N, C-alpha and C positions, 0 to 999 in steps of 0.2 A: 949811404942813407938816402931816403927819398927826399924829393923837393916838395915843400909845402907852399901853396899859394893861397893867400887870404885876400878877401874882398871886403870892402866896407869903408866906414868913415873913421877918422881919427876922433877918439873920445878923449880929448885932452882936458886937463885941469887948467883953468885960466889964471892960476896963481902960482907963482914960482916961490920956492922956499928961500929963506935967508936973504931976502932982497935981491935975488938974482933976476936977470931979465929972462923972459920966457925962452929965448933961444939958448940960454946957458943951462937950463934945467933939463936933464935927460929923463923922460918918462920910461917906466917899465912897460913891457908888452908881452903878450903871448908869443908873438913872432920872435921877440928877443930871447925869450926863454928857450924856444926851439933851437935857435942858432947856438945858444950856450951849451946845448946838449949835442951839438954836432950836425944838426939838420941844416939843409939849405932852405931858406925862407924868402919869399917875395911878397910884396904888398901891392895891391891894385886899388887905386882910389883916385879922386880928383882933389887938388888942394889949391887954395888961392895963391896968386903970384904976389906975395907980400912977405914980410918978415916972419909972420907966424907960420906960413907954409914952408919957408926956408928952415925954420927951427924944427918943424916936424920931420922934414926930410933928413936933416943933419942928425937928429936923434935916432931915426930908424937906421941910417947908415952906420952910426956909431955902434949899434947893436949887431951889425953884420947882415942886415936885411937888404935885399935887392930892391931898389927903388926905381928901376928902369921903367916900370909901367905906371908910374904916377903921372897923371896929367895935371899940368899947371894951367890955371884959367883966371881971367878977370871977370868972367861971367858969374852969375849967381849959382844956385844949386843945380 
């Protein structure tokens, strides 16, 4: 199956259900849906070097998404 590469920003909900910490809640994503169907998917973006960025990457990896091309930064947008 083809490899799908998506570009963009994380559109995350900043409230975790059931009193979980943000890094404990796994968001759904289109990329994740593609990997569940057997496609190889990668995500290209920039994320902050903090716990929220860590949680985003962990959630993407848990869905089988390649995060190799995500840039971590302490800079602004």
